[in-house]
C-alpha positions in Angstrom: 18.5 -3.9 2.1 19.5 -0.4 2.0 21.7 0.6 -1.0 23.6 3.8 -0.4 24.5 6.1 -3.2 28.7 5.8 -4.4 29.7 8.7 -6.3 31.1 7.8 -9.9 34.7 7.2 -10.4 34.9 10.2 -13.0 33.6 12.5 -10.0 36.5 11.6 -7.6 38.9 11.8 -10.5 37.7 15.3 -11.7 38.1 16.4 -8.1 41.4 15.1 -7.4 42.3 17.1 -10.8 40.9 20.2 -9.4 42.8 20.2 -6.2 45.8 19.2 -7.8 45.5 22.2 -10.0 45.0 24.5 -7.2 48.1 23.2 -5.2 50.1 23.7 -8.6 48.6 27.2 -8.7 49.8 28.0 -5.4 53.2 26.2 -5.6 53.7 28.4 -8.9 52.7 31.8 -7.1 54.9 31.1 -4.4 57.9 30.4 -6.8 57.0 33.4 -8.7 57.0 35.6 -5.4 60.5 34.0 -4.6 62.0 34.6 -7.8 60.6 38.1 -8.0 61.6 39.0 -4.6 65.4 37.7 -5.7 65.1 40.2 -8.8 63.6 43.0 -7.0 66.8 43.0 -4.7 69.0 42.9 -7.7 67.5 46.0 -9.1 64.6 44.6 -11.0 60.8 45.9 -11.0 57.8 45.1 -9.1 55.9 42.9 -11.8 56.5 39.6 -10.0 53.7 40.3 -7.6 51.2 40.4 -10.5 52.9 37.4 -11.9 52.1 35.3 -9.0 48.7 36.7 -8.8 47.9 35.8 -12.2 49.3 32.0 -11.7 47.4 31.8 -8.8 44.0 33.2 -10.4 44.4 30.7 -13.5 45.0 28.0 -10.9 41.7 28.9 -9.4 39.8 28.8 -12.8 41.0 25.4 -13.7 40.0 24.1 -10.1 36.8 25.6 -10.5 36.7 24.3 -13.9 37.4 20.6 -13.0 35.2 20.8 -9.7 32.1 21.9 -11.7 32.4 19.0 -13.9 32.9 16.4 -10.9 29.5 18.5 -9.7 27.7 17.5 -12.8 29.0 13.9 -13.3 27.8 13.7 -9.4 24.5 15.1 -9.9 23.7 12.9 -13.0 24.8 10.1 -10.9 22.8 10.8 -8.1 19.6 11.3 -10.3 20.5 8.1 -12.1 20.6 6.2 -9.0 17.7 7.6 -7.2 15.4 7.3 -10.0 16.3 3.7 -10.3 15.6 3.2 -6.5 12.1 4.6 -7.0 11.5 2.5 -10.0 12.7 -0.6 -8.2 10.2 0.3 -5.2 7.2 1.4 -7.1 7.7 -2.2 -9.2 7.8 -4.2 -6.2 4.9 -2.6 -4.6 2.7 -2.9 -7.6 3.3 -6.5 -7.8 5.8 -6.3 -10.9 7.9 -9.5 -10.1 10.0 -11.7 -12.2 10.3 -11.8 -15.8 13.4 -10.0 -15.3 11.8 -6.2 -15.4 13.6 -3.8 -17.4 14.8 -0.8 -15.9 14.5 2.4 -17.7 17.8 4.0 -16.2 20.4 0.9 -16.4 20.6 -1.4 -18.9 20.7 -4.2 -16.5 17.6 -6.7 -15.5 16.5 -7.3 -12.1 14.3 -9.8 -10.7 12.3 -8.5 -7.6 11.4 -11.1 -5.1 11.6 -14.1 -7.0 10.3 -16.7 -4.3 6.8 -15.1 -4.2 4.5 -16.5 -6.6 3.5 -14.5 -9.9 -0.1 -13.0 -10.0 -2.0 -14.0 -12.8 -3.1 -11.5 -15.3 -7.0 -11.1 -15.6 -8.7 -12.5 -18.7 -9.5 -10.4 -21.6 -13.0 -9.7 -22.8 -12.3 -11.8 -25.9 -11.4 -14.7 -23.6 -14.9 -15.0 -21.9 -15.6 -18.5 -23.8 -12.8 -19.9 -21.6 -14.4 -18.8 -18.3 -16.8 -21.1 -16.3 -20.2 -20.1 -16.7 -22.1 -20.4 -13.5 -25.0 -22.9 -13.4 -28.4 -21.5 -13.4 -30.7 -21.2 -10.4 -33.4 -24.0 -11.2 -36.3 -22.2 -12.4 -39.7 -23.3 -10.4 -42.8 -22.9 -11.9 -45.5 -21.1 -10.0 -49.5 -20.9 -10.7 -51.8 -18.2 -9.1 -55.2 -18.9 -8.1 -57.9 -16.9 -6.1 -59.5 -18.1 -2.7 -63.1 -19.1 -3.0 -64.0 -17.5 0.4 -62.2 -14.1 0.3 -61.0 -13.8 -3.1 -57.3 -13.4 -2.0 -54.8 -14.2 -4.6 -52.3 -17.0 -3.6 -49.2 -18.2 -5.4 -48.1 -22.1 -5.2 -45.5 -24.0 -7.1 -47.1 -26.2 -9.7 -45.9 -29.2 -7.6 -48.1 -28.4 -5.0 -51.5 -28.4 -7.4 -54.0 -30.6 -5.9 -53.1 -30.1 -2.2 -54.9 -28.2 0.5 -53.5 -25.5 1.9 -54.6 -22.6 4.1 -55.3 -19.1 2.7 -53.1 -16.6 4.3 -55.7 -14.1 4.3 -58.6 -15.7 6.0 -57.5 -19.0 7.0 -60.0 -20.9 4.8 -58.4 -24.4 3.6 -58.2 -24.0 -0.2 -57.2 -26.6 -3.0 -54.3 -25.5 -5.2 -55.8 -25.1 -8.7 
């Protein structure tokens, strides 16, 4: 499932405030120009142009202030969103499932893939007494003796004592001693 970033509501509010401030400054500048032109026609001074430019410049500064706050809030929101997404992906890949994993960014818990069984933790070194010990291999006792014909050292099991076997070196019939 793909989750897309949605800007925080404060970002939208501050952007709207910035645009409204810009529109208001344009309206005030137009009004100042009209009234100034009417005063000029009546024999007034030409300061109306500076008044209109001043109100427009103040509006632009207010717009930039609100837009900047909106950008900061948007940046913080995106950082939190993508950090959360990376945490969820890494937790899911690492096999951290269930148990209401706590996110470092958001204050809400989530359960990753509840339908999969949880992996059991490896026993600690102190819990070795609980581990089943493998059965030791049966110990076969062996005896060693020498061939009377060639002197070759021969090894045989204890259960073969008294039996006759062939010497691996010379082939002579030897009794296991």
